[in-house]
C-alpha positions in Angstrom: 211.5 -40.1 186.8 213.7 -41.3 189.8 217.3 -41.0 189.9 219.6 -43.8 188.6 222.4 -42.9 190.8 222.9 -41.5 194.2 225.7 -38.8 194.1 225.2 -37.7 197.8 228.8 -37.3 198.9 230.3 -36.8 195.5 231.7 -34.0 193.8 230.4 -32.7 190.7 233.5 -31.3 188.2 232.2 -28.6 185.8 233.5 -29.3 182.4 235.8 -26.8 180.6 232.6 -26.3 178.1 230.4 -25.2 181.0 228.8 -22.2 179.9 226.7 -21.1 183.1 229.0 -18.5 185.4 227.2 -19.5 188.0 229.2 -23.1 187.7 231.9 -22.5 185.4 235.1 -23.7 186.7 233.4 -25.0 190.0 233.9 -27.8 192.4 230.4 -28.7 193.9 230.0 -31.0 196.9 226.5 -32.9 196.8 224.8 -32.6 200.1 221.5 -34.6 199.0 220.6 -36.4 195.8 217.3 -38.4 195.7 214.2 -38.6 193.4 213.1 -35.1 194.1 216.4 -33.8 192.9 219.9 -32.4 194.5 221.2 -30.0 196.6 225.2 -28.9 196.9 227.3 -26.6 197.8 229.7 -24.9 195.5 233.4 -25.1 197.7 236.0 -23.7 195.7 234.8 -20.1 195.3 235.6 -17.9 198.1 233.8 -14.7 198.4 235.3 -11.2 199.5 233.1 -11.6 202.9 235.0 -13.0 206.0 233.5 -14.8 208.7 234.3 -12.2 211.1 231.9 -9.6 208.9 229.6 -12.3 208.8 229.5 -12.7 212.8 229.2 -9.0 212.7 225.9 -8.9 210.5 224.5 -11.5 212.6 225.3 -9.9 215.9 227.4 -13.0 217.1 230.9 -11.7 218.6 233.5 -13.8 217.3 236.9 -13.8 219.5 239.1 -16.2 217.4 240.9 -14.0 214.9 242.1 -17.0 212.5 238.7 -18.3 212.2 237.2 -14.8 211.7 239.7 -14.6 208.2 238.5 -17.5 206.8 236.3 -16.5 203.7 232.6 -17.0 203.5 232.2 -19.5 200.2 229.4 -18.6 197.3 227.7 -21.7 197.7 225.2 -21.3 194.7 222.6 -19.4 192.8 219.6 -20.3 195.3 219.1 -18.3 198.4 222.0 -16.3 198.6 221.0 -14.3 201.5 220.9 -17.4 203.4 223.9 -18.9 205.5 224.8 -22.8 205.1 227.4 -24.5 207.2 229.0 -27.7 205.9 230.7 -29.3 209.2 232.1 -32.4 210.6 231.5 -34.4 213.2 227.6 -34.1 212.5 226.8 -33.0 215.9 223.1 -32.2 217.0 222.1 -28.9 215.8 218.3 -27.3 215.5 218.3 -27.6 211.3 220.7 -30.4 209.9 220.7 -32.4 207.1 223.0 -35.4 207.6 224.9 -36.0 204.5 227.0 -38.8 206.0 227.3 -40.3 209.6 230.2 -38.1 210.7 229.2 -35.1 207.8 226.2 -32.5 207.8 224.8 -29.4 206.6 223.2 -26.9 209.1 221.1 -24.0 208.4 220.4 -22.4 212.2 222.1 -20.3 213.9 223.1 -22.2 217.0 226.1 -24.0 215.1 227.6 -20.3 214.3 226.9 -19.3 218.1 228.9 -22.6 219.6 231.5 -21.9 217.0 232.1 -18.3 218.3 232.1 -20.0 222.3 235.0 -22.5 220.7 232.4 -25.6 221.2 231.2 -25.8 217.6 232.3 -28.9 215.0 235.9 -29.1 214.4 235.8 -28.7 211.0 233.5 -26.1 208.9 232.6 -24.6 205.7 230.4 -21.5 205.9 228.7 -20.5 202.3 225.8 -18.3 201.2 223.5 -20.2 199.1 223.6 -23.0 197.4 223.2 -24.8 194.1 219.7 -26.8 193.7 218.4 -29.2 191.0 214.6 -30.2 190.5 213.5 -33.8 189.8 215.7 -35.7 186.9 217.6 -32.2 186.3 221.0 -33.2 187.5 220.8 -36.4 185.6 219.8 -34.7 182.5 222.8 -32.7 183.0 224.9 -35.4 183.6 224.1 -37.2 180.2 224.6 -33.9 178.5 227.9 -34.1 179.7 227.9 -31.0 181.9 229.8 -32.6 185.0 232.4 -35.4 185.6 231.9 -37.2 189.0 234.1 -38.4 191.8 233.4 -39.8 195.3 234.2 -37.0 197.6 236.9 -36.9 199.9 236.3 -35.2 203.2 239.6 -34.2 203.9 239.6 -32.5 200.6 236.3 -30.2 201.6 238.5 -29.2 205.1 242.0 -29.4 204.7 242.6 -28.2 201.1 242.9 -24.6 200.5 239.7 -23.4 198.2 242.0 -22.7 195.2 243.3 -26.3 195.5 240.0 -28.0 195.8 239.2 -28.4 192.2 242.6 -29.7 191.2 242.8 -32.2 194.1 239.0 -33.5 192.9 240.3 -34.1 189.5 243.6 -35.7 190.8 241.3 -38.5 192.2 240.0 -38.9 188.7 243.9 -39.2 187.7 243.9 -35.9 185.4 245.9 -32.5 186.0 243.4 -30.3 185.6 245.8 -27.3 185.1 246.1 -29.0 181.7 242.2 -29.4 180.9 240.8 -26.5 179.6 238.6 -25.5 176.7 240.6 -24.3 173.4 240.1 -20.5 173.4 238.3 -19.5 170.2 238.0 -23.2 169.0 235.8 -23.4 166.3 233.8 -26.3 165.8 232.8 -27.4 162.2 231.1 -30.5 162.9 229.1 -32.3 165.8 231.8 -35.1 166.2 235.0 -33.7 167.8 237.6 -34.4 170.1 239.6 -32.2 172.6 242.8 -33.2 174.3 244.4 -31.9 177.3 247.0 -32.9 179.0 246.5 -37.0 179.6 242.9 -36.8 179.0 241.2 -37.5 175.4 237.5 -36.1 175.4 235.4 -37.7 172.4 232.2 -35.9 171.3 230.8 -38.8 169.1 227.7 -37.9 166.8 226.2 -41.3 165.7 223.9 -39.7 163.5 226.7 -38.7 160.6 226.8 -41.1 157.9 230.3 -41.2 158.2 230.7 -41.5 162.0 232.4 -44.6 162.7 235.3 -43.7 160.0 235.8 -40.4 161.7 235.7 -42.3 165.2 238.6 -44.5 164.0 240.7 -42.2 162.6 240.2 -39.6 165.8 241.5 -42.4 167.9 244.1 -43.7 165.9 247.3 -43.6 167.9 245.9 -41.7 170.7 248.6 -40.7 173.6 246.2 -39.6 176.5 246.1 -42.2 179.3 242.2 -41.3 180.0 239.5 -41.4 177.3 236.1 -39.8 178.1 233.6 -40.7 175.7 230.4 -39.0 174.9 227.9 -40.6 172.2 225.2 -38.8 170.7 222.5 -40.3 170.9 223.5 -42.4 174.2 223.8 -45.8 173.8 221.6 -46.7 176.4 219.0 -43.8 176.7 218.4 -42.2 180.2 216.4 -44.4 182.2 216.6 -47.5 180.5 218.9 -50.7 181.4 219.6 -52.6 178.5 218.2 -51.4 174.9 220.9 -49.9 172.6 219.8 -46.8 171.1 223.1 -46.4 168.7 222.8 -48.9 165.5 219.8 -50.6 167.0 218.6 -52.4 163.9 219.0 -55.9 163.1 220.8 -55.0 159.9 223.2 -53.0 161.8 224.9 -55.1 164.1 228.2 -54.7 161.9 228.1 -51.0 163.0 227.2 -52.0 166.3 230.0 -54.7 166.8 232.6 -52.1 165.1 231.5 -49.5 167.6 232.1 -51.9 170.7 235.5 -52.8 169.0 236.6 -49.2 169.1 
């Protein structure tokens, strides 16, 4: 099934409930997204390795001590023994994926050799490994509310320290991420529940429950949060469809459908 939206040059923000340790609390920059799948680089997890140590391993002398102190990033769980260089401007290197007209992802050694000579790209992030999704996998994870997405800001990649990149990306959505975290030890007694963190209210709504609309109306009464994230199961419009309702779809359920829209 083809991708319904192209998330190339977007950030993926791991939701608080993300259980996969490879991606919990991560910000991932999507370098490519098409019908064959997606490829991205986690940009907010520095490793203990520095560029100086990496260049020593590949036997390239790096005379710039400031650049040498820069951390190598954990880019994702795929091919963690391989280096990936996210950079701007795009330039002309042996093996580069053009993310945009000004930004590329290079896997060939020549870009690192140019950096060592002081002739490399102006801005670089070097990672080991990448994040990969097969065809339709990212779309499925988005439908399961695993990620928030926002158009990426290149300055947020290169000019913001790694530990500030995730909050900066969240601020583009108008949300303070420092106040958005999963409640420790929260026990879920129902498939419908809400999580309120700071200015954001997350509503997880199970339309299969008989009393679901009554619960939803009560849950939304008097809400103070400025931002509402609403997740419905089953989806109102199934993945891959464009206009067919799945919730309260039968003609005799028109009142419930209208009430849901009103809420």
